[in-house]
C-alpha angles and dihedrals in degrees: 000000000000090000090052093048092050092055088052091049091047090049092051091050092055090048092054092049090052092052091050090053095046093052090064085078090056090060091048088052088050092055093049088049091051090053092051091050092050091049092049091045092054096046094045089050090055094047093045090057093048085055092050091049092052085059094044093244126144118274123236131183134197128198135192102221099171137030127183123186128190135179143159142185125222125185135195135194134176137173127204138166143178132206130194094214121090104275092196089076127060091220091052095046095050098037116119097210114121090357095139094047103041107022125073141152127223130199128196114199130168147159123215116194119190124184140162141174120213118192138166124230114210129193117228092205093117136110096254093058096038095051087060094036093055097040125099112269110256129227092249088058090050088051091052094049090046088066090056101079088190089123129020121265095257093052091049095049092044085060099043104036120085100176147347120221123187114205129187127230092269093051096259116145109242102173138004128192123186126203102228122132089197092079105053095194095045091044093052088055093050091050093054091046091050091048088053091048093053092043087048089065100261107181140136129258136182107249139170111251128190117235111204115233097175141024118267110269139176120258090245090060097055106118101165113127119234089252091055090047089055093049092050093049089048090058092053100265122133136194108242121198108213123214115270134177121254114284097021123111118268113264122215137186136182112234140166123220114234131180116237146148122258139180113249141160128243107241099226095049091043094050091050098047100036103021132256114308092002091119120060121251089247092056094055124085118253110263131021109272132183117259113296101190110024123238135278114215092225097042097104090051091050088053093052091049090056091050095250100121102061101074138045135221092040122166122205115212115201115200115199129209128238117249088251091058090048090061094045087049090056090043088055089054093050090047091051091047091054102041105032122085112240093030112257110234117181110220125199125210108221106227089181085078089077086081091060110098093207090056094051094048092048102047105012090245099290117169092218090061097056116124116246132213129183113261100216131359126174121192112219118209091340119096112219122218094252103036115171103175137018136183134180119222127172094340097313130102122225122198134192119204125219090206117130094238095090140023091240101112092043091050090056089055095045089051089053092056090044089055089051090058088054091060099096124169109301094020094108110055114241093223111035116200097225121071116186121199 
């Protein structure tokens, strides 16, 4: 009897051990499920604010700064038996009579798994986040997003660029192009100008800039003692002599070199699109690189049509939006899509296709033959076949499709990354007010 009971107990123990091992998978599944939830949470937060922007409502963002997961496994096992023979006597206890009918053994085994995730939900409606959110996007952020490849370069710059200004050598404004879909004629001109900027090798580079520390003064006015000059030089400042015409007094200025990111144009591409020496030296990237973008056969003609091939020493000035304006820009596109008949849908030509050898062989690399895809399309109260995100707002449902017939889903992911770049130190509160269990 004891031998049989021990076998049952040993079997129960093995079963419990197997259950404990198997349930490791459940924790792995929980982790995967958590990742899916956070991804959906982030994408829906972005889409919801685009919908708010389309209705001119305030934007509001939430974040999950911390997550703590816990879990444990507890097991139990017991063994019991009952005999019909007299247990007070050894002969009765060990007798085999009526064993099958009157004696039996029982086991009780079990596994209890407990787990929980605790996370904090923080509001980003604070000064630190809003200062970055409302400020103009800087070239270093553009450089980071350029490495993304989530959306083509034309889609990215369409979202980021607010206007393009072309100035002459003497500072006169020659041309100005504004990125607004509300004026179809002006917007068409902007899109063509932006295509030329991209085809002309517009990119970013790390460069050393000079931060002025003093007004410009003449050499005769310099009254800084040698010891003060040494202290200024030790702090990283330098005395710069500015260009002056013959016969004028020498002009000086104290400056400090600083590293920064700037927008510039690759010389081979710029010379092909705009003509040699059309762009000023300060607009060109340092060094002479090979072509970055590839060339459209009709690009020089487009530049002349926009009046950019008649003068030299031109300087393009690219003004970027703030992240807030990017959201309201997409909100404006959604508003036009909903309220115009037929629905207004902004389409983007993918100039990156110029690198595709099949495209170059089939159409000779002409701008007019580039394929177009809608930049951003939202389905209201109508679920598309490949819906990837959905939010409810004021009784209406808004869907984003993951279909390859637009850049919409990729734009949502790109916006999420742009938001992350706005989360500077202090943007997420250290002690959020909402704790979710």
